[in-house]
FIZA-481377 format. One record per residue (C-alpha): x, y, z; residue in one letter. Coordinates in steps of 0.001 Angstrom, whole numbers, padded with zeros to 6 digits, always signed. Each point is the difference from the previous one (the first is absolute). Layout:
N
XYZA...
***
This chain:
178
-013158-020209-015236M+001056+000059+003521S+003646+000146+001192T+001538-000110+003429P-000690+003274+001616G-002920+001013-002199G-000980+000266-003558S+002477+001327-002588V-001961+003174-000267V+000222+000526+003803E+003759-000610-000070R+000581+002406-002862V-002069+002692+001775R+002128-000532+003132G+003201+000220-001991L-001247+003267-001581V-000717+001339+003466R+003380-001006+001275E+001749+001525-002985V-001955+003332+000405A+000865+000167+003740K+003602-000900-000690F+000074+002778-002682G-001554+002544+002296A+002681-000586+002712V+002691-000411-002669G-001147+003279-001608G+000508+001779+003372L+003399-001680+000326G+000961+001203-003487V-000874+003594+000995L+002005-000356+003190V+002881-001655-001823N+000205+002611-002795L-000612+002912+002441G+002814-001028+002324V+002317-000827-002919F-000479+003397-001551N+000256+001784+003324L+003345-001717+000642I+001212+000639-003557R-000789+003644+000212N+001184+000821+003448T+003099-002223+000344T+003037-001173-001962D-000775-003650+000411L+000416-002160-003126Q-003103-001010-001775V-000037-003664+001073V+000640+000783+003681R-002775+002541-000098A-002192-002681-001602S+000818-002548+002701V-000883+002367+002733I-003330+000968-001649A-000842-003617-000533T+000602-000941+003602V-002386+002787+001094V-002619-001171-002553A+000418-003663+001196I-000798+001080+003589A-003055+001898-001100T-001106-002875-002190N+000186-002633+002777Y-002502+001932+002030I-002294+000309-003006G+000309-003689-001004F-000377-001433+003497R-002913+002224+001059Y-001821+000545-003358F+000911-002349-002869T+000609-003132+001978Y-001900+000645+003175R-002018-003142-000433D+003077-002151-000164R+001554-001972+002757A+001303+002180+002757K+002028-002607+001938S+003758-000084-000268G+000613+003843-000331R+003798-000489+000404T-000025-002434-002867R-002132+002241-002123E+002174+003094+000763L+003181-001963-000895A-001421-001342-003304L-001385+003484-000782F+003526+001497+000561A+001637-002737-002090V-002338+000259-003012F-000126+003798+000293S+003836-000089-000049G-000019-002070-003190I-002441+002539-001499G+002247+002774+001077L+002914-001635-001935V-002198-000411-003164I-001045+003577+000248E+003447+001300+000667S+001469-002313-002656G-002104+001741-002677V+000948+003390+001180L+003721-000894+000344Y+000091-001432-003547T-001547+003133-001492A+002145+002422+001926T+003406-001745+000091Y-000454-002294-003021G-001500+002368-002473F+000855+003349+001602G-003596+001147+000352W+000254+002061+003085D-002201+003006-000568G-002969+000712+002274P-002545-001180-002457V+001924-003252-000961A+000594-000710+003719S-003714+000199+000727N-000962-002026-003132V+002356-002766+000812F-000901+000102+003740K-003656-000379-001013F+000800-002910-002353I+002071-001585+002788G-002958+000322+002360I-002342-001526-002478G+002262-002967-000693T+000517-000623+003809A-003692+000321+000646T-000760-003126-002162V+002419-001927+002149F-001282+001494+003287R-003670-000765-000798F+000783-003646-000686W+002350-000482+002963S-002173+001893+002513Y-003118-001887-000820R+001724-003372-000247T+002440+000072+002906W-000565+003015+002303V-003700+000574+000381F-001304-003520-000293K-003644-000615-000598A-001981-001550+002765L-001146-003488-000899P-003355-000081-001685A-002780-000914+002229P-000852-003715-000157A-002820-000611-002432E-002847-001678+001774P-000084-003692-000672A-002747-001403-002090E-002989-000352+002290P-000490-003427+001295M-002922-001762-001639P-002864-000580+002253E+000145-003481+001312P-002515-002464-001260A-002901-000142+002299P+000188-003038+002282L-002488-002713-000921P-002919-000036+002201K-000425-003163+001918P-002571-002281-001389D-002423+000607+002726R-003655-000453-000038R-002185+002147+002081P-000929-001429+003310D-003537-001416-000250P-002546+002202+001607V-001490-001954+002869P-003636-000811-000497E-002286+001610+002538P-001176-002348+002638A-003638-001142-000463P-002349+001918+001997A-001730-001743+002947N-003571+001014+000022N
***
């Protein structure tokens, strides 16, 4: 069964590829995020959520480069200003989701130890990632329109009827004069 943009199997394969690329860039972003978060927590006196916000902003910058030039490199490249603005807005919403989980665990439940902070930071990242995947692919890095499928070939026109023409009579040779 064929659907716009290819068969169902082709579309599923494309989505799997996209999720894998998104995951690769996101995995690097998680490492950057947790690394910067723990560096700040262990070397400064910043509160946990403030350290998380700084780490997330650094990871967002890293992720934009990966998403634009790896995951979504085949997507439309026009309107970079719009793309960056939408990326910033949706990344900001993801930052609020991520920080909200950490804030709730830290200040709502009092789970502020190093292990608890990392666990809830990771849970916040995972929750925000679902939102980010949907928003980036839907609004930020829009797919290029599918190439137009070739129209059904035009049927060969019916041959024109041949005129009802009789062959010209062959002239009879002139009698020989002997």
